[in-house]
N, C-alpha and C positions, 0 to 999 in steps of 0.2 A: 504494500500500500504506500501511497505518497504520504510523507511525514511533513507537517507544517511546523516551522520553527521561526522564532524571531531572531535567532542568531545561530551560526553554524561554525564549528571548529574543524579545521582541515589540516592534514599533514600530507605533503607531497615530497617523496624521497627519490634519490637516485645517485649515481656516481658524480663526483665533483667534475665539473666541466661538461655536463650533459644538457645544459640549458635550463636548470632549475630556476635561476633568477629570471630568465625570460618568461617562463611559465607563470611565475608569481606576478610579474609585471602585467602580463596580459589579463590574467584573472582579476587582479586588483583594479586595473583601469576599467575593465568591463563592469565590475560591480559598482564602482564609484560613479561611473557614467549612468548607471541605473538608479543612483541615489543612495546606495548603501554605504555604511561606514566600514572601513577595513583597516586592520593592523596585521603586519606579518613580520616574522623574524627569520632571518636566514642563518642557519647553523651549518657551517661548512668546515671541511677538513683542511688542514694546512698544506696538504700536497696539492699540486697544480691540477692534476686530473686523476680520476679513478676511485678515490676513497669515498665512503658514504657521506652524503650531505643531505640536508632536508630544509624545506620551508614549512614553518608552522604559522597558520593564519586563522584569524577570526573575522567573520563577516557579520555585521549587525544591522538589523532594520530599525533599531531603537535609537541608537546614538553612536558616536564615534567610539570604538572600543579603546579601553585603556590598557588592557593586559591580555595575556594568553593563558590557556588552561588545558588540562587533560581531565578525562579522556576526550578524544576527538570524535566527530560525527562521520568523517570520511578520511580514509587513508588511500592514497594513490601511489602505487609503486612503479617506477620505471624499470626496476630490476628486482631480483629475488631478495637481495640483501635488505632492501627497504622493508619487505614484509616480515622477514626474520627479525629485524631489529625493532619493529614498532607494532606488531600485530596485537600485543597485549594492551596497547594504548587506545584501542578502538572501543567505543561504547557498545554495549549489547545491542544487537540489531543495527549496528552502524554499517556503513557502506564500504566495502573493500574492493578496490580496483587493482587489477593485476594482469600481467601478461601470461596467457595460457601456455605459452611456449616455455615458461620457467617452472611449471608446477612439479616437475620431477627432480628439481634441484635439491641436493642434500646440503645441509648446513655446512658440513666439512668441505664442500666443494666451492664455497665462497672464498676465494683466495685473497680478496681485497680486505677481508675483515680482520681486525686486530684480534690477537689471541685472547686478550682479556674480555673483549666483547663477546667472542664466541663462547667462552666459558660461562659467562652470565646467561646467555641465551640457552645453552644446554641445561643449566640448572633450572631455569624457568620452565622449560619444556618438560623436564622430569617431574617437577612439582605439579604441573598441570596435566600430566599423563598423556602428553602429545608426542608423536614421533618427530623425527628430524628431517623429514622431507617437507617441502613447501606445501604440497598437496594435503598432507596430513594435518598441517596447521590450518590451512584454509578451510578444510572440511570440519575441523575440530572446534572451531570457535563459532559463536553465535553472531553471524554477520550476513548481510545481504550482499551476495557476491556478484561482482561485475567482471567477468573474465573476457579479456580482449585479445584477439590474435594480432599481436604487433607485426609479426612477419607478413601476414596477409595484407595488412594496411600499407606497409612500406612497399611491398611488391606492387600493389595497385598504383601507388604514387609514382614509382619508378616508370611503370608502363605508360601512365598518362602524360607525365611531364618530361620524360626522357632524362631523369635526374641520374647522374653517375652513382653507381652503387656505393662508391666511397663516400658520397655525401649524404646517403640516405639516413644514417644514424642521427643526423642533425634534426630530423623531424620526429624523433621519438618524443621529444617534449611536447610536440603538437598533438600527439595521441593523448597525452595526459591532459592537455588543455581541453581537448574535445570531450574527453570523459567527464571532466569537472563541469564543463559547460552544459552537457546534457543531464548530468546528475542534479545540477543546481538549477536547471531550466533557465539558463542564461540565453537570451535571444541572440541570434547570429549577427544582428545589426550592431550590438554592443561589442561582440567579439571582433567584428570587422573594424569598428572604430578603434579598438585597442591596438590591433595589428597596424593600422594606419599610423597611429601615434608612435608605436615602437619602431616601425621600419620606414617611416617617412615616405609613404606612397610607393615604395619599391615593389612593383607588382610581381616581379620575378620571384620574390620571397613570399609576398602576401598570398598570392593565388594558390600555390601548393599547400600552404598552411591552412587556408580556408577549406580547401578540398578535403584534407585529411581530418580536420576538425569536424566537418559535417558528416564524413563517412563513419565516424565512430558511433554515431547515433544508433546504428543497427544493433550494437551490442548492449545498449542500455534499455532495460525494460521499464515501463512506466511505474511499476511498483518498487523500483529501486532508485527512486528519486527523492529529492527534498525540495519542498516549496517554501521559500522565504516569505514572510509576511511583507506587506507593502511598506516600503521605507518611510520613515518619518523625517522628511528633509527639514533641517534647520537653517541651511545656508543655500544660496543660489549657486555658489561655486566652491570647489574644493581644490586643494593642491594634493597631489600624490607624490610624496617625497620621502627619501631616507633622511636619517640624521645628518649624514655627510652633505646631502643636497641642501638642506635648509640652512646649515651653517654657512655654506658657500654663498647661498643667496643673500643671507644677512650681511656677509662681508661686502658684497657688491653694493647693497643698499646703504651700508654704513660708511662707504667711502674708501674702501680698501684700494690701495694703488700698488702695493708690492706684497707678494706672497712667495715664500721660499719653502722648500720641502725636500727631504730625501725619501724615496718610496718606502713605506712601511705600512703594514696592516694594523688597524683598519683606517688609518688616517689618509692614505694616498687618494682615495676616491674623492675627497673634498677638493684637493688640488686639481684632479682630473676634470672635475666639474668647472672649476675656475678657468682651466686651460681652454675648455670648450667655449667659454664666454669671456675671453680676454678683452674683446671689443664689443661694446653694446651701444646701439643707437637709441637715443631717447626720442620721445614723441616730438620734442621741440627741434629736433635735428642735431642736437649736440651728441657727442660720442664720449663714452667712458672707456678708458683704456687701463688695463691692469697688467702688470708684468708678473708672470708666474715663472719662477726659476727653480728648476730641479738641480740641486747642488750635488757635489761629490760625496758629502756626508752631512751629518746633522750639525757638526761644529760649524761648517760653512753656512748651513741654513740659518742658524741663529745669528751668527756674526754679520751676515749679509743683511738680515732683517734689521739689526741694530744700525748698520750703516744707512739703510734706507730711511729709518726713522729719524736719524740725525739730520738727514738732508730734507726732511719735512714731509715725507710720504707716510700715509697711514700704512703701517706694515705689520705683518704677522708671519709666523711660521707654524707649521702643524706637524704633529708627531705622535708617537706612542712611547711606552715606557723605556725600551732600550735606547731610542733616539733622545728622549729627554735626559737620560742619564749622561749622554755625551754633551748635552747643552749646558750643564750646570755651571761650569767655569765662566762661560760667556754671560749666563744669567746674572752672576755676581758682578761682572763688569757693567752690565746694564743698570743694576741696582746702585752701584757706586757712582755712576754718571747720570743717574736720574733720567734714563732713556725710556720713552713710552713705547713699549712693544707688547704685542699680544701673542701668547703661546697657546695654541689650541691643542689640547692634550687629550687624546682618546686612550683611556685605560684598557688594558687587556690582561689575560692570564699571565701571571709573573711568579717568581723572579726570572732573570736571564731571558732567554727566548721564550720560555714558559709555554703558554698556549697561544700561539701567535694569531689564531683566528677565533679565539674564544674570549669571553668577557670577564670583568672583575672590577672591584673597587678597592684594590689594594695599594693604591699610590697616593692616597690623600695625605698621610703624614709626610711622605717624601716631598710633596710639593710645598709644604709649609716650611721646610728647612733645607731645601735643595740649594746647593752652593754654600761655601764656608762663610762664616761671619753673620752679621746681622744687617739687614737692610729691609726697607718696607716693600711689600708686594701685596697684590690683591689675588686671592684665590676664589674663583667663582664657579659654582657647579650648577648645571642645568638638569631639570627633571623630565622634560619632554620636548617634543619638536617645537612647539610654540615658545616655550621658555628659551630654548636654544637660539631661536631666531632673535628675540629681543635682547637676550643676554650678550649675544655676539656683538651687537651694535653698541650696547652699553660698555662692553669690555674696552672698545676703542676709546669711547668718551672718558672712561675712568683713567685709562692709561695716560691720555694726553692732559686731562684736567689736573691729575696729581703727579704726573711725570714719574711713573713707576711701571715695572713690568706687571702685566696681568696674565695669570695662568687660568685659562678657561677649561675647566674639567668636564669631560664627557666620557663615554666609554663605548666599547664595542657594541653593546646591546642597543644603545641609542643610534650609533652610527649605522648599523646594518638593519635597523627596523624601518620598514616602509609603512607609512600611515597616511590616511586621508585626513587632512586638517583644513579648517577654514583658512582662507587667505589672510595672512597677517595684515593688520592695519598699519599703514606708515604715515598717516596724516599728522599724528602728534609726535613723531620721532624727531629728536633733536640731535644735531651734530655739534659737539663741543670740542674745539681744538685746543682749549686751554690758553694759557698766557704765552703769546708769541710776539716777538719784536722783529722788525726787519732792519731798522737802523737806529742805533742808540749811541749817545756820547758816553765814553768811559764805561762801556758795557762790561758787566761781570756776570758770567754764566751762572755762577753759584752764589749770587748776591746774598749775603748773610742777613740783610735787613728784612728778608722775606723767607718764610719756610718754603714756599713754592715760588721759585724765581722764574721770571720770563725767560723763555728759551728762544734762541735765534737759530734758524736753519743753516746748516753748512751750505755755503754758496751764496748766502745773502750778503748784504753790505756790512754786516756785523760779524766780527771774528770771535770764534769760540775755541777753547782748548779742552781736550779730553785726554785722560790717561787712566790706566788701570790702577795706578798708585793713589794714595790719599793726596788731596789737592787743596789749594787755597780757593778763595772766592772767584779768582779768574780761571782756575782750572789747572794751574801749574803745580808740579809735584812739591809736596812739603811733608816733613815729619815732625814739625814743631808741635808740641803737645797741646797747647791752647787752641791752635787752629784745628788740629785733629778733633778735639772735643767739640768744637763749634760745628764742624762739618758733620760729624757723627750725629749730633743732636738735631741738626737741621733735617737730616734725612729721616731719622726715627720719629720726629714729631709729626710727620705726615700721617702716621698711624692714627693719632688722636683726631686729627682733622678729618680724615676719611671716615672714622667711626661716627663722628658727629654729623657729617654732611651727607653720606650715602643714604638714599631713601630706604625705608623698611622693605619695600617690595623687592629690592635686590638682595636683601639679607635672608629672608625666609618667606614661605607661604604657609598658610594654615587652612586646612580643609576639614569641614565638619564641625558640629557643635556638641558632639557627644561627651559625656562626663564619666562614662564607665571605664574608659582606658584611653591611653594616648600612644600612638605609634610614632616613633621618631626615625627619620631616615634622610637620605639625600640622593641626588642623581636619579638615574633611570628607574629606580624602584618606585618612584612616585605613583605611577599609574596602577601598579599591582597592589600597592598598599591601600590606595583609595578604593579600588574595586573590592578588596578583601573586607574592608570596613563596611562597605555597603552590603556585602553578602552576609556578614555576621549580623547586621542590623535586621535584614529580611528574615534570616533563618533562625536566629536565637533572640532577637530583640535587644542585642547588645549595641549600645550607642557609643561609638568611638570617634576619634579625630586623628588627623595626620599632620605632623609638623615636618615640613620639608625645609631642611637647612640648605641655603644657597650660598652664603658667603662664609668662608672659613678664615680668611685674613683680609681685613681685620675681623676678628670673630665678634659677632653681636651678642656678647654675653648677657647684657641687661635685658635685651628683647627676648632672648631664649629663656632666661630665668623667669621672666614674667609669665611665660606660658607653662613651663615645667612646674612652677609653684602651685598651679591650680589643680594638680593631680596628685593623688596618693602615689608615693614613689614605687609601691608594689604594683601599680597599674600602668607604669611607663615601660614600654618595650622598644628596644632599638632593633632595627632591621638593616642589615648590610650585606653586600656581596664580598665579604672578606672574613678572615678568621678572627682578627683582634678587635672587631668593632671599633674601628679607628675614630669614627665620629664621636662615639661614646667617650673615648679617651680624651678627645679635645674638649667635650662638655665638662668632663671631670676636671681637667686642667684649669679651665677658665671659671667654672661655676661651682666646683666642689661637689657636684651631684654625681653619685655613683649609680649608673643604670645597670642593675643586676640581671634584669630579664632581657634576653637577647635571642634573636633569630638570625642565623648566618647561613651563607651558602658560598662555597668556594670551588665548585666543580667546573667553573667556566661556563655554565649554562645559566639562563635567566631564572628568576624566581617566578614560579607559576602560581596562579590564584588558588588552585585547589590545595597545593601544599602549604601556602601561606595561611590560608583560612584554618587548616587543621593545626598548624603550629601555634597560631594565636589562641585558639580554643584550648589547647593543651596547657599553655602558660596561664591563661586566665582561670582555668579550672584547677590550678596548682599541681598539675602532673609533672611539670619540669620548669627549669629556669633558663635552660639553653637548648634551643631547638636547632639542629643542623639539617638543612634541606639538601636533598640529593637527587631529586627527580630530574629526568632528562637523559636522552641517549647521547 
């Protein structure tokens, strides 16, 4: 029978490099075109091609989804490994889409599977009393099965369009798109619209894709479909963007003129977006030009960004943990010389190379003390796509207003999550370049009569001196103790000024009015925490709230304490994607509040709503004080 839902959870899996991202984009654009809200996370292996990767997606008719969850309503596998890895994550009577040509595959025949993963699957099959062939699993679970003959479809495609057999595998992702389209009753006009957007009218690609997508319909019975309720549109227009995309867009809107980078996951996609949009023509005929420079390493990336900032360009560099580790000496140089630069920092699994394509929140403490010595900096964290957009623009304003380095903290989860979001409003955005002089008599770059001295761009009529050493008010090297103390204090007093002047909306957000408990977190866990609180309110009548800390330097201790003091300390729970609960340690350091109830995850996978809801319940019911989450393949 047809099942009617107001939201559907989907998992699409296959080998890395098989077109999973394209599949996700086509389905997402199609559904958003029809008015639905979509969020999807791409979990991919760090090898270039072959290892198992997957897309986890939620489509909602009610509102823009904030989080992902298990079990899912539909699993679509491009290969046998996907079904072996994820079959247990399908809801009872959920829809399982698979290639009938793979049903005789044995678990031990999947050569691309890591041995630890294979052992876990064997243990699971033994507990469930299932055999180790794909067919035994497919027949042994309660699912509505949609078996598709991939080989037959590809053969028909080759025959009709004379496609070389060596290129035929590129269209396997189209089979999955077709299966999802017919299972979810997506009309072909919306699929065609998505293909046109993705391939920019290239008919030689679009037509074969449309052919195979439509041909899949013969394998999908009407009683193996899902009908989504009519969408409740709140906006006339939506953006479909990844975290990388929205940050790049914000940099363009915010006046970026120079971006440097060394390729690193998951930061590089942001710079690739900027490279594709280095020259933008405005409606009034003016052109914006941005220089995007791929450097030989991360040291060159940050030092070139410093040079661009000194010459008057709004500049930034983008990186991840290993790259930022190389940048820290130059970060200190920027701090010493009061250089306004923005470092966009996408956290991933660490330490060392760690989990290069997986996520985490383990770098917070590092950003607060990176580089030797003391100097003022701003560390700002964003919780979702819209926050990331506005925070990116404000990061440039703050850097130039206070003449300090700004570290904008994001992570892999946000970077690689594609979401439908309302188009950000830019009507009230302000560009603040701070105190700048072009020509001055007896100019002193580090004028001691002011905490924040006017700066002159290199190349202007006013001369400035810069050095890595301690310097006097003109910028010349000095080791005289009184001048050292004055310069040191001049820099550090910016922290107090920033604390007093930066608006509260950049320091934290607060969601909910519940008094039963308080969840404290930061970064990309914002959405899942808010969703979990709503779920607990619906299911158990528990009324909670979420404190989303955005600014960690200067830390808003007074504002945070005002909120924490309203709750019984036993009802405050910290949630973080790290082991140490680093934000909790910062709260303890500044406020003296010890948050003993904690929920952590450090597998490199996102926090899912289902596991977070259970963890919060366990803590509130007194079953534990520390819940460690492990869900996800």
